[in-house]
Structures are given as C-alpha cells and as structure tokens.
N, C-alpha and C positions, 0 to 999 in steps of 0.2 A: 645527202647533198650530191648533185650530179657532178660528173668529172669536169664539166666546163667551169664550175665554180670552185673546184679544189685542185688547182694546178700543183704539180710536184714542187716541193720547196726549192727555191733558187739557190740557197746556200745553207750551211749549217753554222752553229755557233763558233766553230773553229775558223770560219772565213771572215769574221768580223775584225774591225780595226782594234777593238778593245776586248779584254778578257771577259768571257761570259761563264760564270760558275767555274772559274779556274781551280786548280788544286789548292790555292790559298783559302778557298771557301771550305768551311767544315763539311764533310761528307753528308751530314744529316740535313744540310740546307740545299745541296746541289740539285736534287730532284725537283724541288719546288721552283728554283730559278730556271732550270732547263725547261720545265713545263710551261712557264710563263713565256720564255723565249720562243718556244715552238708555236705557241698560240699566236704570238705577235708575228712571227715569220709567216705563218699560214695566212693570216689576215692581210699582211703586207703584200704577199704574192697575189692575192685577189685584186687589190686596188692598183697594183702595178701591171696587171695583165693588159696587153695591147689588144687582145681579142674581145674584151668585155666592154659593153657600154656602161655609162655611169649608173643607170638604173639596175643593171645586173650586178654591178659591184656592190651597190647598197643592199641588194637582196642577199648577196653572199655574206656581207657583214652582219646582216640581221640574223642569219642562220648561225653565225659564230656566237652571237649574243644569246640566242635561244638555247643553244647547246650548253653554253657556259652556265646559264641560269637554271638548267635542268628541265627546260620545256621541250627539249628535243635531244636526240642522240645523233643528229645528222652529220656533225663535223668532228671527224676523228681527232683533229689537232686541238680541239677544245676540251676533250674528255679528260685527259690527264690533269689539266689545270683545275677543272671542276672538282675532281677527286681530291687534289691537294688542298684546295680551299676548304673543302668540307672537313678533311682530316685535321687540318691545322686551325680550323675555325677562323679563317681569314675572310675579310670582305672581298667581294668581286670588284670593288670600286676601281682599283688601279687598272684592271683589265678593261673595264667598261670605259674608262677615260681614254685608254689607248684606242678603242674602237671609235670613239668620238673623233680622234685625230685621223683615223683611216677614212671615216666618212667625209671629212674635209678633203682629203686627198682625192676622193672619188669625184668630187664636183668642183674643186677649187684648184687652180693652177698658177695663180699669181698672188703675191703679197705686197701690199702697198708700202709698208714701212717696217722698221725694226720692231716697233711695238706689236704690230700684227704678227710678225714672225715669232716673237716671244710668246704671244698668246697661243699660237700653234704648238710651240715647244712645251707649253704647260700641259698639253694633252698627249703629245707624241713622245716626249722625252722624260719629263718629271715623274710620271707614274712608274717608269721602269725602276728608277732609283728608290722611290718610295716603297715599291713592292719588296725589293731586296732588303730594305731596312725593316719593314714589317715582318718579313720572314725571320729576321734575326732578333726580333723583339726590341728594336731600338726605339728611342723616344722620337716623337714628332718634332722635337726641337732640332733634330738633325735635318729636317726637310729643306729649309732654305739653302743650306750649303749644297745639299744633294741636288736640289732643283737647278742651281746655278751650274754645277758640274755637268749634269745630264744635258742641260740646254746647250752648253758649250760643245759637248760631243756631237749633238745634233747639228749645230751650225757648221762644225768642222766637216761633217759628212756632206752637208749641203754644198759647201764651197768646193770640197774635193771632187764631188760628182756633178758639179753644176752643168758642165757641157753634156754629159750623158743624160741627165734628167731632162734637159731641154730637147735634145735630139730624139730621144727614145719615147718620152712621155709628154712633151710640150709642157713640162712642169718647171717653174722657175721660183726657187725659194729666195733668191737674191732680192732684197727689197727694191721695188720699182723706183722709189724716190732716190735711192742711192745710185742706181744706174743713171737716172735722169740728171742727177747732179754732175755727172761726168759727161753728159751730152750723148749718152748711148741708151739703147734699149736691149731687150732680151736677145734680139737677133745677133748681138755681138758674140754670143756664145756659139754661133755656128762656125766661127773662124778656127782654123787649126792651131792658132797661137793667140793668146790674149793680147789685145791692143794695150797701149799705155793707159788708156782711159779705163779699160776693164780691170787692169792690174791695180789701178788706184782705188777702184770700187772694192775689189776683193781685199786689199790691204786695210781699208777702212773697216770692213766686217771682221777681219782678223784682229784688229785692235780692240773692237768691242768684245770679241770672244775672249781675248786675253783677260779682260776685267771679270768675266764670268768664271774663268779658270782660277783667277786669284781668289775669288770668293769661295769657289768650290774646294780650294786647297785646304780650307779649314776642316773639311769633313773627316779626314782620318783621325784627327785628335778628338773629335766629338763622339765617335762611335765607341761603344763599350766592348764590343767583340774584337779581340786581338787580331784574328785572321781577317776580319772585315776591314780593320784598320790598314793592314798591309795591302789588301785588294784595292781599296779606294785610293791609297797612296800611289799604287802602280798606275791606276787609271788616270789620276791627276797628272802624273808625270808623262804618260803617253799623250794626254790631251795637250799639254804644254809643248811637247816636242813636235807633234803634228801641226799644231797651230803655228809654231815658228817656221816649220818647213813651208807652210802655205804662205807665210810672209815673204819667204825667199824664192819660192818657185811658182811657176805658172801651171796651175792644175789642168789647163787645156793641152799642154804640150810636154810637161815634165812629170815624172813619177813623184808621188807624194807619200805613198804607202811605205812603211818601214820594211826593210828586209828582215828575215828571221834572226840573223845576228843582231841587227839594230833593235829589233823588238826585245830580244833577250837582254841586251845591255840596258835598254831603257827600263825594262821591268825590274832588273836588279837595282838600278838607281832608285826606282820608286819604292821598292821594298826597304832599302836603307833609309829613305826619307820617312817611311812609315814607322820604322823602328825608333828613329829619333823622336817622332811625334809621340809615340807610345811611352818612351822613356821620360820625356818631359812631363807628360800627363801623370805618370806614376810617381815621380819624385815627390811632389807635394803630399801625396797620400802616404808615402813611406815616412816622410818627416812627421806627419800627424800621428801615425801609429807609434813612432819612436818617442814622440813627446808624451803620448798617453802612457807609454810603458814606464 
C-alpha cells in the first residue's frame, strides 16, 4: 500500500479517553486487543485524511480488508490482527464490521436522527466491545450491555469533538433533527462558544447517552473474568463522569477531558465499583457451595 493511503497513526492507545488494554487486562489478552486497536486506528486515519478523496479512502479500506483476510500483505497495520485471529481461532467479523463503519465515514457526513446514529454505532462502537469479550471467551449474552456502553462512549466522543469534526472534516454526528428542533443547523458548530440552542441540543444527547451508560453499567457483573470485570467497571465510571461533564460544560469552549489526577481518581472509583459487583455476584455462589457442603 502506498504512503498516501497509510498515514502515520495520529495517536496511540495511551491518548484515548478510555483505557485500551490497560494493566487490568490479563497480559495474555493484551496483544490481541492492541492489535485490534492498531488496525482500527490505521483505518480511522485513512478515512480522516484531509488529502484523500472518498474513492481513495474506500480503496484504502479495501486494502485493509484484503490484508486482514489474507488476500494481500499490503497493510502493515492489519498483519498483527490477522495473525492473532488465526492463532486464537477468532472470526474477523468484528474487524470487518468496523471497516463497514469507516466506509460510512468515507462517504457520509450527516445523520438524520438518533436511530441513524445508533445504527452507525452498531458498526463503529459495538464491534470493539464484542471483540474484547470474544478474546476473553465471554458469552454473547454480555453483548447487549457491552453494545450500550460502547455506543455511549462513541456518542461522548462525538459530542466532545463536535466542533473539531465539523471544522476539520465537515462531519456532523449530532442528529440533524435534534439540531432542527432547536432552530439551528450544523453551522452553529462554527461558533467559538455554543449558543443556548446548541447547548440544549447537546444536553438532550447527553441525556440519551446517560440511558445507554445505565444499561452498560450491568456489564461488569455479567463477565466471568475478574480482571475484565474491573476494566469494564472503570470504563463505565469514566463514561458516566465524562457524560456528566458534557452536561455541565460547553465542548466548544471548555475542556471536557479529564486531567491525569482526575482520570486516576475516576479509575480507582470504577475499580471499587467493579469489586462490589464481583462480590455481589460471588456471594450467591459461595452460599450454594456452603449449602452443598
């Protein structure tokens, strides 16, 4: 693949709002999760390139797919994930779903309503959580809570970066009907500070996201892996905290990202929540064993 279609990664997993294969994840699983992340980051950088036309972006994504499926070795960012999938006998489904979302990004820059945005999240966000769960051998019964939490994370990123996405990519994930209900359009994102109408629109999205987080908060208690229980509890806590900050702050003019101390405090609170969820789940089992004895 030529250099025009393989830009250098814009950031690493350490730059994300949420932990990616943190130390809470068992070492035996981290390589797989990082390989998936690097695959996703490489494809994302293709569709976010300001110098590529839509057709060139789609061509670049096709090369990611060809490499992933073993039809080519052109894309270095896809080779580690291909090897991991083969060694662990995992399906490429979740990576292919992600490419579907990136193809949408290459040609689509507006979303009519919340349902349309959730359909996008079904490909851009849900596969990420499902891949992590599959790597851990978790049941598909955990997918609904994971999908909700991952979709919430996606919307949080969209709201947080709404101005930058519009100015840099002419991409608007805020549903057009929600903007229209406040009597405004995407051009409201050009302002240095959100208008009262835009703030009302953003708060409405934050309220809907809170419901997704509430559903996703069930995930830690559903997973069987203790370390994954803690990791997902941390993510759920970070999601709730950032969503609350978006309710209180203007993402056009105020910082929303957590500071390092704030991230640490939030993570510790999430771990404590995960421990409580694990303890509650373990207690009935312990009683059952005691009664059997």
